[in-house]
PLY file of the C-alpha trace (Angstrom):
ply
format ascii 1.0
element vertex 374
property float x
property float y
property float z
element edge 373
property int vertex1
property int vertex2
end_header
27.94 1.39 -28.70
27.56 -2.35 -29.19
24.41 -3.57 -27.58
24.89 -7.40 -26.59
21.76 -9.58 -27.62
19.23 -10.04 -25.07
19.18 -13.93 -24.33
16.12 -13.38 -22.18
14.25 -12.00 -25.04
15.31 -14.74 -27.59
13.96 -17.09 -25.27
10.25 -15.28 -25.48
10.16 -15.66 -28.72
11.01 -19.36 -29.05
8.35 -20.13 -26.73
6.08 -17.78 -27.11
3.65 -20.13 -28.44
3.68 -22.36 -24.84
0.38 -23.15 -23.47
1.90 -22.11 -20.02
4.00 -19.42 -19.47
6.31 -19.44 -16.26
9.04 -17.74 -17.93
7.68 -13.46 -17.13
8.69 -11.59 -14.63
5.37 -9.85 -14.34
2.02 -11.61 -12.62
-0.31 -12.30 -15.97
-1.87 -9.47 -18.00
-5.18 -8.84 -18.00
-7.33 -7.76 -21.48
-8.86 -4.83 -21.37
-12.06 -5.90 -20.53
-11.07 -8.21 -17.20
-8.82 -4.94 -16.02
-11.65 -2.57 -16.07
-13.54 -5.47 -14.58
-11.08 -5.81 -11.98
-11.05 -2.03 -10.67
-14.80 -1.99 -10.84
-14.49 0.83 -13.18
-16.69 1.30 -16.89
-14.60 1.56 -19.82
-16.09 4.68 -20.94
-13.57 6.49 -18.90
-11.44 6.11 -21.88
-13.91 7.64 -24.56
-13.01 11.25 -24.10
-8.80 10.36 -23.81
-7.03 12.60 -25.79
-4.87 10.62 -28.94
-2.50 13.29 -29.92
0.77 14.72 -28.08
1.17 13.95 -24.32
3.07 16.00 -21.75
6.80 14.21 -22.51
7.38 14.96 -18.60
4.16 12.47 -18.36
0.74 13.66 -17.70
0.34 15.67 -14.41
-2.66 13.52 -13.09
-0.60 10.45 -13.58
2.37 12.08 -12.08
0.42 13.41 -8.71
-0.69 9.40 -8.65
2.70 8.02 -8.74
4.07 10.60 -6.03
1.15 9.66 -4.00
3.22 6.23 -3.57
6.22 7.47 -2.08
6.89 10.43 0.79
7.55 14.01 0.19
8.21 13.87 -3.35
7.02 16.18 -5.57
5.57 15.86 -9.09
8.87 18.14 -10.24
10.96 14.91 -9.48
9.54 12.76 -11.23
9.71 11.62 -15.49
7.11 9.50 -16.94
9.06 6.88 -19.44
7.82 4.23 -22.14
8.75 1.23 -19.39
11.69 1.30 -16.87
14.13 0.16 -19.95
13.86 3.62 -21.46
14.52 5.37 -18.24
17.79 3.26 -17.79
18.84 3.76 -21.14
18.34 7.18 -20.89
20.38 7.66 -17.35
22.92 5.29 -18.14
23.86 7.27 -21.31
23.64 10.81 -19.75
25.71 9.81 -16.71
28.28 6.86 -17.53
31.57 7.26 -19.16
34.62 5.07 -20.44
35.71 5.85 -16.79
32.70 5.18 -14.96
32.56 2.28 -12.23
29.08 0.58 -11.92
28.52 -1.96 -9.12
25.49 -4.44 -9.85
23.77 -6.96 -7.94
24.00 -9.98 -9.80
22.27 -12.31 -11.29
20.24 -9.15 -12.64
17.87 -7.52 -15.12
20.20 -7.45 -18.14
19.84 -4.35 -19.03
21.53 -2.90 -15.58
25.14 -4.20 -16.44
24.54 -4.78 -20.56
24.07 -1.17 -21.17
26.94 0.26 -18.95
29.58 -2.49 -20.28
28.58 -1.56 -23.59
29.18 2.01 -22.89
32.87 0.80 -21.75
31.85 1.34 -18.20
34.24 -0.65 -15.46
31.07 -3.30 -14.27
31.17 -5.21 -11.13
28.97 -8.00 -11.00
28.38 -9.04 -7.08
27.53 -12.37 -7.12
24.29 -12.78 -4.14
24.11 -16.39 -4.74
27.44 -17.61 -3.42
26.15 -16.52 0.29
24.67 -19.62 0.86
20.82 -18.45 1.54
22.38 -15.89 4.52
21.29 -12.44 3.78
23.33 -11.09 6.44
26.61 -12.41 5.45
25.64 -11.50 2.07
25.23 -7.50 3.11
28.14 -7.80 4.92
30.28 -8.76 1.92
28.30 -6.28 0.26
28.95 -3.16 2.14
32.72 -4.28 2.60
32.61 -4.17 -1.32
31.17 -0.97 -2.12
33.69 0.51 0.72
36.76 -1.09 -1.43
35.42 -0.48 -5.20
34.20 3.07 -4.84
31.84 2.91 -7.66
30.26 5.68 -9.16
27.31 3.90 -10.01
25.74 1.69 -7.15
22.35 -0.24 -8.50
20.27 -1.98 -6.29
17.47 -3.46 -7.40
15.12 -4.33 -5.01
12.88 -6.39 -4.17
15.38 -8.66 -6.47
14.72 -9.50 -9.70
15.38 -12.97 -9.95
15.42 -14.33 -6.36
12.65 -12.42 -4.69
14.87 -10.98 -1.83
14.45 -7.36 -0.47
16.61 -5.37 2.14
14.77 -3.77 5.23
14.44 -0.36 5.87
17.94 -0.64 8.02
19.59 -2.49 5.64
18.91 -0.01 3.14
20.03 2.88 5.40
23.64 1.13 6.05
23.90 0.40 1.92
23.23 4.10 2.14
25.60 5.45 4.78
28.29 3.16 3.08
27.52 4.70 -0.45
27.67 8.11 0.58
31.15 7.88 2.67
32.34 6.52 -0.68
30.33 9.47 -3.13
28.55 6.75 -5.29
25.59 7.68 -6.66
22.77 5.28 -5.98
20.23 4.04 -8.46
17.05 1.89 -7.38
15.13 -0.46 -9.58
12.07 -0.98 -7.36
9.91 -2.54 -9.85
8.39 -4.95 -7.62
7.63 -2.89 -4.50
3.49 -3.39 -5.12
3.91 -6.81 -4.41
4.88 -7.47 -0.57
4.91 -11.28 -0.03
6.49 -11.47 3.57
5.49 -7.78 4.34
1.94 -6.36 6.06
2.39 -3.10 4.46
0.18 -2.95 1.11
3.62 -1.35 -0.56
7.06 -1.72 0.10
9.16 0.59 1.94
11.08 2.55 -1.12
15.28 2.78 -0.67
14.57 6.23 -2.51
12.72 7.72 0.37
14.56 6.17 2.94
18.18 7.10 1.50
16.86 10.81 -0.13
16.28 11.97 3.98
20.35 12.06 4.22
22.10 11.88 0.72
21.20 13.50 -2.27
22.78 11.46 -4.89
20.24 8.86 -5.61
17.47 8.30 -8.20
15.15 5.24 -8.43
13.28 3.75 -11.37
9.97 2.70 -10.63
6.42 0.98 -12.93
3.29 -0.60 -12.10
3.08 -2.55 -15.02
4.65 -5.88 -14.03
2.76 -5.83 -10.84
-0.92 -5.65 -12.14
-1.20 -7.45 -15.29
-0.86 -4.01 -17.76
2.89 -4.92 -19.47
1.28 -3.86 -22.76
1.17 -0.31 -21.64
4.67 0.59 -21.15
4.64 2.91 -18.15
7.52 3.41 -15.82
9.20 6.22 -14.31
12.27 7.95 -12.96
12.69 10.25 -9.84
15.80 12.32 -8.72
16.29 15.76 -8.51
15.18 18.48 -11.50
18.32 19.53 -13.02
19.27 15.74 -14.17
15.55 15.16 -14.70
15.43 18.11 -17.42
18.80 16.81 -18.91
16.47 13.02 -19.32
13.40 15.05 -20.60
15.60 16.66 -23.32
16.87 13.63 -24.28
13.50 12.15 -24.61
12.77 14.30 -27.58
15.15 11.68 -29.56
13.52 8.37 -28.57
9.85 7.91 -27.79
8.96 12.17 -26.82
5.90 10.80 -25.04
4.07 7.76 -23.37
0.30 7.76 -24.72
-2.08 8.98 -22.66
-4.14 5.72 -23.41
-1.43 4.01 -21.61
-0.68 6.39 -18.78
-4.75 6.74 -18.27
-4.80 2.63 -17.38
-1.41 3.06 -15.14
-3.34 5.85 -13.23
-6.23 3.85 -12.71
-3.68 0.43 -11.50
-2.55 2.96 -8.50
-5.39 4.03 -7.38
-6.76 0.51 -7.45
-4.16 -1.19 -6.53
-5.70 -3.33 -3.79
-8.40 -4.45 -5.82
-5.61 -6.28 -8.04
-2.98 -7.07 -5.58
-4.63 -9.22 -3.65
-5.67 -12.25 -5.21
-2.03 -12.27 -7.15
-0.27 -12.06 -3.82
-2.18 -14.73 -2.64
-1.15 -17.00 -5.27
2.33 -16.08 -5.21
2.58 -17.12 -1.74
0.68 -20.31 -1.80
2.72 -21.35 -5.11
6.00 -20.64 -3.52
5.03 -22.57 -0.10
3.84 -25.46 -2.72
7.48 -25.39 -4.03
9.42 -25.09 -0.85
7.60 -28.33 0.27
7.65 -30.12 -2.98
9.51 -33.32 -3.20
11.97 -32.11 -5.41
13.18 -29.80 -3.19
13.19 -32.18 -0.04
15.50 -34.53 -2.64
17.33 -31.59 -3.52
16.90 -32.11 -7.17
15.68 -27.85 -6.95
17.79 -25.39 -4.35
16.23 -22.71 -3.01
18.04 -19.46 -2.21
16.80 -16.26 0.00
13.16 -16.56 1.42
11.21 -14.89 -1.09
9.77 -11.21 0.13
8.59 -9.58 -2.76
7.80 -10.16 -6.57
6.44 -13.03 -8.58
10.13 -14.81 -9.35
11.59 -17.31 -7.72
15.42 -18.59 -8.92
16.08 -21.97 -7.56
18.98 -24.01 -8.44
18.75 -27.41 -10.40
21.07 -30.32 -9.40
22.48 -32.93 -11.49
20.63 -31.69 -14.20
21.40 -28.74 -17.09
19.00 -26.00 -16.42
18.77 -25.35 -20.10
18.27 -28.57 -21.53
15.55 -28.73 -18.74
13.93 -25.95 -20.09
13.76 -26.80 -23.69
12.55 -30.42 -22.74
9.73 -28.77 -20.75
8.68 -26.32 -23.79
8.88 -29.08 -25.95
7.41 -31.79 -24.64
5.16 -30.00 -21.53
4.67 -27.00 -23.77
5.55 -24.68 -20.49
7.81 -22.24 -20.55
10.32 -21.48 -17.68
13.23 -19.20 -18.14
16.59 -21.02 -18.05
20.02 -19.67 -15.44
21.68 -19.08 -18.78
19.92 -15.95 -19.91
20.56 -14.47 -16.81
24.68 -15.65 -17.32
24.23 -18.12 -14.69
24.05 -21.71 -15.71
22.24 -24.57 -13.37
19.38 -22.20 -12.19
15.82 -21.29 -13.58
13.90 -18.26 -12.74
10.10 -19.46 -12.22
7.19 -16.94 -12.05
4.92 -18.18 -9.20
2.00 -15.85 -10.10
0.04 -18.16 -12.10
-2.61 -19.88 -11.12
-1.91 -22.75 -8.36
-3.36 -26.05 -10.71
-1.03 -24.49 -13.45
2.00 -24.54 -11.01
1.30 -27.38 -9.39
1.32 -28.64 -13.13
5.19 -27.53 -13.53
6.07 -28.98 -10.79
4.67 -32.51 -11.74
6.26 -32.18 -15.08
10.09 -31.06 -13.62
9.73 -33.86 -11.61
9.08 -36.09 -14.39
11.78 -34.84 -16.70
14.65 -34.98 -14.08
13.49 -38.57 -13.06
0 1
1 2
2 3
3 4
4 5
5 6
6 7
7 8
8 9
9 10
10 11
11 12
12 13
13 14
14 15
15 16
16 17
17 18
18 19
19 20
20 21
21 22
22 23
23 24
24 25
25 26
26 27
27 28
28 29
29 30
30 31
31 32
32 33
33 34
34 35
35 36
36 37
37 38
38 39
39 40
40 41
41 42
42 43
43 44
44 45
45 46
46 47
47 48
48 49
49 50
50 51
51 52
52 53
53 54
54 55
55 56
56 57
57 58
58 59
59 60
60 61
61 62
62 63
63 64
64 65
65 66
66 67
67 68
68 69
69 70
70 71
71 72
72 73
73 74
74 75
75 76
76 77
77 78
78 79
79 80
80 81
81 82
82 83
83 84
84 85
85 86
86 87
87 88
88 89
89 90
90 91
91 92
92 93
93 94
94 95
95 96
96 97
97 98
98 99
99 100
100 101
101 102
102 103
103 104
104 105
105 106
106 107
107 108
108 109
109 110
110 111
111 112
112 113
113 114
114 115
115 116
116 117
117 118
118 119
119 120
120 121
121 122
122 123
123 124
124 125
125 126
126 127
127 128
128 129
129 130
130 131
131 132
132 133
133 134
134 135
135 136
136 137
137 138
138 139
139 140
140 141
141 142
142 143
143 144
144 145
145 146
146 147
147 148
148 149
149 150
150 151
151 152
152 153
153 154
154 155
155 156
156 157
157 158
158 159
159 160
160 161
161 162
162 163
163 164
164 165
165 166
166 167
167 168
168 169
169 170
170 171
171 172
172 173
173 174
174 175
175 176
176 177
177 178
178 179
179 180
180 181
181 182
182 183
183 184
184 185
185 186
186 187
187 188
188 189
189 190
190 191
191 192
192 193
193 194
194 195
195 196
196 197
197 198
198 199
199 200
200 201
201 202
202 203
203 204
204 205
205 206
206 207
207 208
208 209
209 210
210 211
211 212
212 213
213 214
214 215
215 216
216 217
217 218
218 219
219 220
220 221
221 222
222 223
223 224
224 225
225 226
226 227
227 228
228 229
229 230
230 231
231 232
232 233
233 234
234 235
235 236
236 237
237 238
238 239
239 240
240 241
241 242
242 243
243 244
244 245
245 246
246 247
247 248
248 249
249 250
250 251
251 252
252 253
253 254
254 255
255 256
256 257
257 258
258 259
259 260
260 261
261 262
262 263
263 264
264 265
265 266
266 267
267 268
268 269
269 270
270 271
271 272
272 273
273 274
274 275
275 276
276 277
277 278
278 279
279 280
280 281
281 282
282 283
283 284
284 285
285 286
286 287
287 288
288 289
289 290
290 291
291 292
292 293
293 294
294 295
295 296
296 297
297 298
298 299
299 300
300 301
301 302
302 303
303 304
304 305
305 306
306 307
307 308
308 309
309 310
310 311
311 312
312 313
313 314
314 315
315 316
316 317
317 318
318 319
319 320
320 321
321 322
322 323
323 324
324 325
325 326
326 327
327 328
328 329
329 330
330 331
331 332
332 333
333 334
334 335
335 336
336 337
337 338
338 339
339 340
340 341
341 342
342 343
343 344
344 345
345 346
346 347
347 348
348 349
349 350
350 351
351 352
352 353
353 354
354 355
355 356
356 357
357 358
358 359
359 360
360 361
361 362
362 363
363 364
364 365
365 366
366 367
367 368
368 369
369 370
370 371
371 372
372 373
């Protein structure tokens, strides 16, 4: 297997020293002291954490907490992994072959299609950006293409990275029914469930919860780290049926074996205290999104927005009349600002912009983009 280079990671390395970071796909990360202050828990809770090997499945107490953010999920139906990257790597390795057909919403987090491509699977990239902001039209085309393609694996990333749209429960049922009709396995990537933007619920609905009620060929990966400022803990999980999870557990002995119990303890605390963490970030994301929508850049159509932001902390506007890569390089070199060029997603003329930074920094970003484009 030959894996292509991750352009995204190259960009992170090149711009790691920038003062203003709008490239990341998660909210700003805490220091340990800041995190415990935010959740109002004493750091001494870590004093008695065991530093030896942890349960390969993940600590039972963490799995109970994760199961609690789903409906009718047992701890036997989930395994904790080193981020969702490990979960995806093992899942693809075990269940894809050169004959597999994989269907992915595009643009996407590169791992979702680069690893299947590396295994020789036939990957269909469904471009959601060609529908001119109409989610209804996009959904109709999506359902048609699933029926036509009959993929072995259908990957649905919602809330979507990098555009920020999501599907309603009704729309998820439609997708699930069509996948069921052509016997496709569905894998939901639900990283941003904990950052609802235009929803009154604390957590967005899970595609796994919705579809698993009527179809058994369904899995989901999830994580708390990007929504709560603890990316460095590298805690993710995979949900599915026990026989397949047993295979994943066995494979895990050859990768990382287990996640540090220190990291799992912090992730458990983040889930238990999600409301104390999320509201400030959601407020920033909403306000920055409104600033972007009402900005002179949008009014003059120098920046063109696509779907309405519904979840997560990133958006993916199109840049008109200016190279996105050139713009990103100038922002980094001249203004000490990092934004992610669309080229990292194999999509020229777009930028992925993080909306969770402080509003004064976001205003500075818009001002600098305006100056560069002028």
